[in-house]
C-alpha positions as CSV (number, residue, x, y, z in Angstrom):
1,M,100.4,100.2,126.0
2,Q,102.9,103.1,125.8
3,L,104.8,104.6,128.7
4,Y,103.6,108.2,128.1
5,Q,99.9,108.8,127.8
6,R,98.3,111.6,125.8
7,K,95.9,113.9,127.6
8,D,92.7,114.4,125.8
9,G,92.9,117.3,123.3
10,A,96.7,117.5,123.5
11,E,99.5,116.6,121.2
12,Q,101.0,113.1,121.3
13,P,104.0,113.1,123.9
14,Y,107.5,113.5,122.5
15,W,111.1,114.4,123.4
16,P,112.0,117.7,121.9
17,A,115.2,117.8,119.7
18,G,115.6,121.1,117.9
19,P,113.2,121.1,115.0
20,F,112.3,117.5,115.6
21,K,109.9,115.7,118.0
22,I,111.3,112.3,118.8
23,R,108.7,109.5,119.4
24,L,109.5,105.9,120.1
25,P,107.2,102.9,119.9
26,L,105.8,101.7,123.2
27,V,107.3,104.8,124.9
28,H,105.4,107.6,123.1
29,Y,102.9,105.6,121.2
30,R,101.2,102.2,121.3
31,W,101.7,99.4,118.8
32,E,98.9,99.2,116.2
33,F,97.9,95.7,115.2
34,A,96.1,96.7,112.0
35,E,99.1,98.7,110.7
36,M,101.4,95.8,111.6
37,V,99.3,93.3,109.5
38,Q,99.1,95.8,106.6
39,A,102.9,96.3,106.6
40,L,103.6,92.5,106.5
41,I,102.0,92.6,103.1
42,M,102.5,96.2,101.9
43,F,106.3,96.1,102.5
44,V,106.4,94.2,99.2
45,V,106.1,97.5,97.4
46,S,109.5,98.5,98.6
47,L,110.9,95.3,97.0
48,A,109.5,96.4,93.7
49,M,112.5,98.8,93.3
50,I,114.9,95.9,93.0
51,P,114.2,95.2,89.2
52,L,114.8,98.9,88.5
53,L,118.1,98.9,90.5
54,E,119.2,95.8,88.6
55,K,118.3,97.3,85.2
56,Y,119.3,100.9,85.4
57,L,122.2,100.8,87.9
58,G,123.5,97.3,87.0
59,V,123.7,96.1,90.6
60,P,123.1,92.4,91.5
61,Y,120.0,91.2,93.4
62,D,121.6,90.8,96.8
63,V,123.2,94.3,96.6
64,A,119.9,95.7,95.4
65,L,118.3,94.1,98.5
66,A,120.9,95.9,100.6
67,Y,119.8,99.2,98.9
68,V,116.2,98.4,99.9
69,V,117.3,97.9,103.5
70,V,118.9,101.3,103.5
71,C,115.6,102.7,102.2
72,G,113.8,100.9,105.0
73,I,115.9,102.7,107.6
74,G,114.9,106.0,106.0
75,F,111.2,105.0,106.0
76,M,111.3,104.8,109.8
77,L,112.7,108.3,110.3
78,P,109.6,110.5,109.8
79,A,107.5,108.9,112.6
80,L,110.7,108.9,114.8
81,L,111.3,112.6,114.2
82,G,107.8,113.9,114.4
83,V,106.2,113.7,110.9
84,P,102.7,112.2,110.8
85,L,102.8,111.2,107.1
86,V,103.6,107.6,106.1
87,P,106.7,108.2,103.8
88,G,107.4,106.7,100.4
89,W,109.1,107.5,97.2
90,I,108.5,110.4,94.9
91,T,106.3,107.9,93.0
92,P,104.9,109.9,90.1
93,G,108.4,111.1,89.4
94,I,109.9,107.6,88.8
95,P,109.2,107.7,85.0
96,V,111.1,111.0,84.8
97,V,114.0,109.7,86.8
98,L,114.2,106.5,84.6
99,L,114.2,108.7,81.5
100,F,117.2,110.6,83.0
101,L,119.0,107.4,83.8
102,S,118.5,106.0,80.4
103,D,121.1,108.5,79.1
104,F,123.8,106.7,81.1
105,E,125.4,103.3,80.9
106,P,124.3,100.9,83.7
107,G,127.1,100.7,86.2
108,P,129.4,103.4,87.6
109,E,128.2,106.0,85.1
110,A,124.5,105.6,86.1
111,I,125.4,105.4,89.8
112,Q,127.3,108.7,89.5
113,A,124.4,110.3,87.7
114,L,121.8,109.1,90.2
115,F,124.0,110.4,93.0
116,A,124.1,113.8,91.4
117,L,120.3,113.9,91.0
118,Q,119.6,112.7,94.5
119,F,122.2,115.0,96.1
120,L,120.5,118.0,94.3
121,V,117.1,116.9,95.6
122,F,118.7,116.7,99.1
123,L,119.9,120.3,98.7
124,I,116.6,121.6,97.6
125,F,114.7,120.1,100.5
126,L,117.4,121.1,103.0
127,I,117.6,124.7,101.9
128,L,113.8,125.1,101.8
129,G,113.5,123.4,105.2
130,V,116.3,125.4,107.0
131,T,115.1,128.7,105.6
132,R,111.5,127.8,106.3
133,L,110.6,128.7,102.7
134,G,109.0,125.3,102.2
135,S,106.1,126.2,104.5
136,K,105.7,129.5,102.8
137,L,105.5,127.9,99.4
138,V,102.4,126.0,100.5
139,T,100.7,129.3,101.3
140,L,102.1,131.4,98.5
141,V,101.4,129.1,95.6
142,P,97.8,129.9,94.3
143,R,95.2,127.4,95.0
144,S,94.6,126.7,91.3
145,M,98.3,125.9,90.8
146,Q,98.3,123.6,93.9
147,G,95.4,121.8,92.5
148,G,97.0,121.6,89.1
149,I,100.2,120.1,90.6
150,I,98.3,117.4,92.4
151,I,96.0,116.6,89.5
152,G,99.0,116.4,87.1
153,A,100.8,114.0,89.4
154,G,97.6,111.9,89.6
155,I,97.2,111.8,85.8
156,A,100.9,110.9,85.4
157,A,100.6,108.0,87.9
158,L,97.5,106.6,86.1
159,M,99.0,107.1,82.6
160,G,102.0,105.1,83.4
161,E,99.9,102.1,84.2
162,I,97.1,102.3,81.6
163,E,99.0,103.4,78.5
164,A,99.8,100.9,75.7
165,G,102.4,98.5,76.9
166,G,101.8,99.3,80.6
167,R,101.2,96.8,83.3
168,L,97.4,97.0,82.9
169,A,97.7,95.9,79.3
170,T,100.0,92.9,80.2
171,T,98.1,91.8,83.4
172,P,94.6,93.2,83.0
173,I,92.6,90.7,85.0
174,S,94.5,90.8,88.3
175,L,95.0,94.6,88.2
176,I,91.4,95.5,87.3
177,I,89.9,93.2,89.9
178,G,92.4,94.1,92.6
179,G,92.1,97.8,91.8
180,L,88.3,97.8,91.9
181,V,88.3,95.9,95.3
182,C,90.8,98.5,96.7
183,L,88.7,101.4,95.5
184,Y,85.5,99.9,96.8
185,L,86.8,99.1,100.2
186,M,88.6,102.4,100.6
187,F,86.3,105.0,99.0
188,S,82.9,103.5,98.3
189,V,80.0,105.4,99.9
190,S,77.9,102.2,100.1
191,F,80.7,100.3,101.8
192,K,81.2,103.1,104.4
193,G,77.5,102.5,105.2
194,F,78.3,98.9,105.9
195,V,81.3,99.9,108.1
196,D,79.1,102.0,110.3
197,T,76.7,99.1,110.9
198,N,78.7,95.9,110.5
199,S,81.6,94.9,112.6
200,I,83.0,92.5,109.9
201,A,83.0,95.3,107.3
202,R,84.8,97.6,109.9
203,K,87.5,95.0,110.4
204,I,88.0,94.7,106.6
205,A,88.2,98.5,106.3
206,N,91.0,98.5,108.9
207,Y,93.4,96.9,106.5
208,G,93.1,99.4,103.6
209,M,94.8,98.1,100.4
210,V,95.6,94.6,101.8
211,P,92.4,92.8,100.8
212,G,92.6,94.2,97.3
213,M,96.2,93.2,97.0
214,I,95.5,89.7,98.2
215,V,92.6,89.4,95.7
216,A,94.9,90.6,92.9
217,I,97.6,88.2,93.8
218,V,95.3,85.2,94.0
219,V,93.5,86.1,90.8
220,G,96.9,86.8,89.0
221,I,98.3,83.4,89.9
222,A,94.9,81.6,89.2
223,V,94.7,83.0,85.6
224,G,98.3,82.6,84.9
225,E,99.4,86.2,84.8
226,Y,101.9,85.5,87.5
227,P,103.8,82.3,88.4
228,M,103.4,80.4,91.7
229,P,105.8,81.6,94.3
230,D,108.7,79.4,95.5
231,V,108.6,79.9,99.3
232,K,111.9,79.5,101.1
233,M,112.7,79.4,104.8
234,G,115.2,81.4,106.7
235,I,116.3,85.1,106.7
236,T,117.3,87.2,103.7
237,S,120.9,88.0,102.9
238,P,121.4,91.6,101.8
239,N,125.0,91.9,100.6
240,F,126.3,94.8,102.7
241,A,129.9,93.7,102.1
242,E,129.6,94.1,98.4
243,I,127.4,97.3,98.4
244,W,130.5,99.5,98.9
245,Q,131.6,98.6,95.3
246,Y,128.4,100.2,94.0
247,L,128.6,103.5,95.9
248,P,130.1,106.9,94.8
249,F,132.9,106.4,97.3
250,T,134.2,103.6,95.1
251,V,132.9,104.3,91.6
252,G,133.7,108.0,91.9
253,F,131.8,111.2,92.2
254,P,130.3,112.9,89.1
255,D,131.8,116.0,87.5
256,A,130.1,119.3,87.2
257,K,128.5,118.5,83.8
258,V,126.5,115.7,85.3
259,F,125.2,117.9,88.1
260,L,124.2,120.5,85.6
261,Y,122.4,117.9,83.5
262,A,120.6,116.6,86.6
263,I,119.2,120.0,87.6
264,P,116.0,120.0,85.6
265,T,115.1,116.5,86.8
266,A,115.8,117.5,90.4
267,V,113.5,120.5,90.1
268,I,110.8,118.4,88.5
269,A,111.2,115.8,91.3
270,Y,110.7,118.5,93.9
271,V,107.7,120.0,92.1
272,I,106.0,116.6,92.2
273,A,107.1,116.1,95.9
274,F,105.7,119.5,96.6
275,G,102.3,118.3,95.3
276,D,102.7,115.2,97.6
277,I,103.2,117.6,100.6
278,V,100.1,119.5,99.7
279,V,98.2,116.1,99.4
280,G,99.5,115.1,102.8
281,Q,98.6,118.5,104.3
282,S,95.1,118.1,102.9
283,L,94.7,114.5,104.3
284,M,95.9,115.6,107.7
285,N,93.5,118.6,107.7
286,R,90.6,116.4,106.8
287,V,91.0,114.2,109.8
288,D,92.5,116.6,112.4
289,H,89.1,118.4,112.9
290,L,87.3,115.1,113.3
291,R,89.6,113.9,116.2
292,K,89.3,116.4,119.0
293,D,91.4,114.1,121.3
294,E,94.7,114.8,119.4
295,V,96.3,117.8,117.9
296,I,98.3,116.9,114.8
297,D,101.4,119.0,114.2
298,N,102.1,118.5,110.5
299,S,105.0,121.0,110.2
300,I,105.9,121.5,106.5
301,D,109.4,122.7,107.5
302,R,109.9,119.5,109.5
303,V,108.7,117.4,106.5
304,H,111.3,119.1,104.3
305,L,114.1,118.5,106.8
306,V,113.3,114.8,107.3
307,T,112.9,114.3,103.6
308,A,116.3,116.0,103.1
309,I,118.0,113.7,105.6
310,R,116.5,110.7,103.8
311,N,117.6,111.9,100.3
312,G,121.1,112.7,101.6
313,G,121.5,109.2,103.1
314,H,120.3,107.6,99.9
315,A,122.7,109.7,97.7
316,F,125.8,108.5,99.6
317,F,124.8,105.0,100.7
318,A,122.1,103.8,98.2
319,P,121.3,106.0,95.2
320,Y,117.6,105.3,94.5
321,P,115.5,105.7,91.4
322,G,112.4,106.3,93.5
323,L,114.2,109.0,95.4
324,A,112.9,109.7,98.9
325,G,109.4,111.3,99.0
326,P,107.4,112.9,101.8
327,I,104.4,110.6,101.6
328,W,103.1,107.2,100.4
329,T,99.8,108.6,99.4
330,A,97.7,105.4,99.3
331,V,98.9,104.1,102.7
332,T,98.6,107.6,104.3
333,A,95.0,107.9,103.0
334,T,94.2,104.4,104.3
335,M,95.7,105.2,107.7
336,A,93.8,108.5,107.8
337,E,90.5,106.8,107.1
338,R,91.0,104.4,110.0
339,Y,92.2,107.2,112.2
340,K,88.8,108.9,111.8
341,Y,87.1,106.1,113.7
342,G,88.5,107.3,117.0
343,R,91.1,106.5,119.6
344,N,90.1,102.9,120.0
345,A,90.7,102.3,116.3
346,M,94.1,104.1,116.3
347,D,95.4,105.8,119.4
348,S,97.5,108.4,117.5
349,I,98.3,109.3,113.9
350,Y,102.0,108.7,114.8
351,S,101.3,105.2,116.2
352,G,99.9,104.2,112.9
353,G,102.8,105.4,110.7
354,G,105.4,104.3,113.2
355,T,104.1,100.8,113.6
356,F,103.7,100.4,109.8
357,W,107.3,101.0,108.8
358,I,109.0,99.4,111.8
359,T,107.1,96.3,110.8
360,G,107.9,96.8,107.1
361,F,111.6,97.0,107.9
362,I,111.6,93.8,110.0
363,A,109.7,92.1,107.2
364,L,112.6,92.7,104.7
365,F,114.6,90.1,106.6
366,V,111.9,87.4,106.7
367,L,112.8,85.2,103.7
368,P,109.4,83.3,103.5
369,L,107.6,86.6,103.0
370,V,110.2,88.0,100.6
371,S,110.3,84.8,98.5
372,F,106.5,84.5,98.5
373,F,105.9,88.0,97.1
374,Q,108.9,88.1,94.7
375,P,107.0,86.9,91.6
376,V,104.1,89.3,92.2
377,L,106.2,92.5,92.9
378,P,104.6,94.4,89.9
379,I,101.1,94.0,91.4
380,A,102.0,95.9,94.6
381,L,103.7,98.7,92.6
382,S,100.8,99.0,90.1
383,L,98.1,99.1,92.7
384,T,100.0,101.7,94.6
385,L,100.3,103.9,91.4
386,L,96.6,103.4,90.5
387,L,95.4,104.4,94.0
388,T,97.9,107.3,94.1
389,G,96.4,108.6,90.9
390,Y,92.9,108.3,92.2
391,I,93.7,110.0,95.5
392,C,95.6,112.8,93.8
393,L,92.7,113.5,91.5
394,M,90.2,113.4,94.4
395,V,92.3,115.7,96.7
396,G,93.4,118.0,93.8
397,F,89.8,118.8,92.8
398,E,88.9,119.2,96.5
399,Q,91.4,122.1,96.6
400,L,89.4,124.1,94.0
401,E,86.6,126.4,95.0
402,N,85.3,127.7,91.6
403,N,85.2,127.1,87.9
404,T,88.1,129.4,87.1
405,Q,90.4,127.5,89.4
406,R,89.1,124.2,88.1
407,G,89.8,125.2,84.5
408,I,93.3,126.4,85.3
409,A,94.1,123.4,87.4
410,G,92.8,120.9,84.9
411,T,94.7,122.4,82.0
412,M,97.9,122.7,84.0
413,G,97.5,119.1,85.3
414,V,97.2,117.6,81.7
415,V,100.2,119.6,80.5
416,L,102.3,118.6,83.5
417,A,101.4,114.9,83.0
418,V,102.1,114.9,79.2
419,Y,105.0,117.3,78.8
420,G,106.6,117.3,82.3
421,A,106.6,119.5,85.4
422,G,108.4,122.4,83.9
423,W,105.9,123.0,81.1
424,G,103.1,122.3,83.6
425,L,104.3,124.9,86.0
426,A,104.7,127.5,83.2
427,T,101.2,126.8,81.9
428,G,99.7,127.1,85.4
429,A,101.5,130.4,86.1
430,I,100.5,132.0,82.8
431,L,96.9,130.9,83.1
432,Y,96.8,132.2,86.7
433,V,98.1,135.6,85.7
434,L,95.9,135.9,82.6
435,I,92.7,134.4,83.9
436,E,92.5,134.4,87.7
437,R,94.1,137.8,88.2
438,T,92.5,140.6,86.2
439,K,95.1,143.1,87.6
440,L,98.4,141.8,86.3
441,L,100.4,143.7,88.9
442,S,98.2,142.8,91.9
443,F,98.2,139.6,93.8
444,T,94.5,140.1,94.8
445,P,91.9,138.6,92.5
446,D,89.3,141.0,91.2
447,P,86.0,140.4,93.1
448,E,84.1,140.7,89.9
449,A,86.2,138.1,88.1
450,P,84.2,135.2,86.7
451,G,84.2,132.0,88.7
452,L,84.8,133.6,92.2
453,S,82.8,132.0,94.9
454,D,80.2,134.0,96.9
455,E,82.5,133.8,99.9
456,E,85.4,135.3,98.0
457,K,83.2,138.1,96.6
458,A,81.9,138.9,100.1
459,M,85.4,139.3,101.4
460,K,86.3,141.9,98.8
């Protein structure tokens, strides 16, 4: 039970701190058992960054684990500072970042390049957050282009897993079965019917991706797609003493050419993150009107500022191929689904996110857990990407109100996924001007334009 209690219909208690709203566990929100159990398994996704750190930056395992701990500190900041979203990486942008890093030699050169990229991402989020332009972008970008960004990110996430040579091709049985279990338990209409009438089904639904991930791990080991884990006792040993040798303070800071080379990738990363912010906004709006007992303040400017802080910390103390993104879509969607069942299920949207990543951070030091999940790290990352793709497609299409918007968004999404965010944005902007706006110099759609909904026509 927390120290401060929320009055019915009010916002969750907090301590004001400039643009932030500080909330502490057991002080401002209660501890959520279901999110704690989820985190003890789902934290393994954060460990999946270790192989990328070893391959692209040339850091040893124990130093890579220290990088992950720095990331874990950043994961706890949003709930602490007043953001209701469960944070993650800029996940659909990881293939773009790895393509950028492939042009640099693993070691000091790649570390400098990644510092340049992440520092630029930090600046973009900071400037848009301080100037409050970030929140204006959400309202200024046409609905068709918002949908296209989200759909494109979803397609990109799915393509990375199902393409030839992807993880679905190498471990098909475990991923197909685990993915289907996750989708059924999280989104099936028939299962939601069971949840409404069956207490056991309701308890299973509380744990989101966890049952599907457990099934995938068991099946993967049983069919030989993954080896048996070698469980060890004790606590983990992140090498914080050695980490200094792999930071820009020691390897050196990049020159201006590297920063210039990183600009396109930084812009693409923000465009994808912008899509994530729109997804998060949509998820929060979907549940906010269902829970009359709590007012959710999902400030876009605050999301930008907190994400900027996380990227800035990473750039200097743990340059990260996943970057720091505003939302872990799959877990936020799971949390939102459970939140809909009322205050008894989850007292506050902040108690869910706060409990999740505090538990996930502690789990990084529990050696039996880390060693158990180490052989099956790809399963966690793959299921996250598959569910992220599905949720992005679901939410992206939900943004669209008529066939004109659907056509623009679908075309833009495919181009973005195949040719990158720059080409996708250009495609969406051109199609919006040529198709959705019949008056090229007017920002108001023609009421007679084909595809407008009856409500839009009535407003004209």
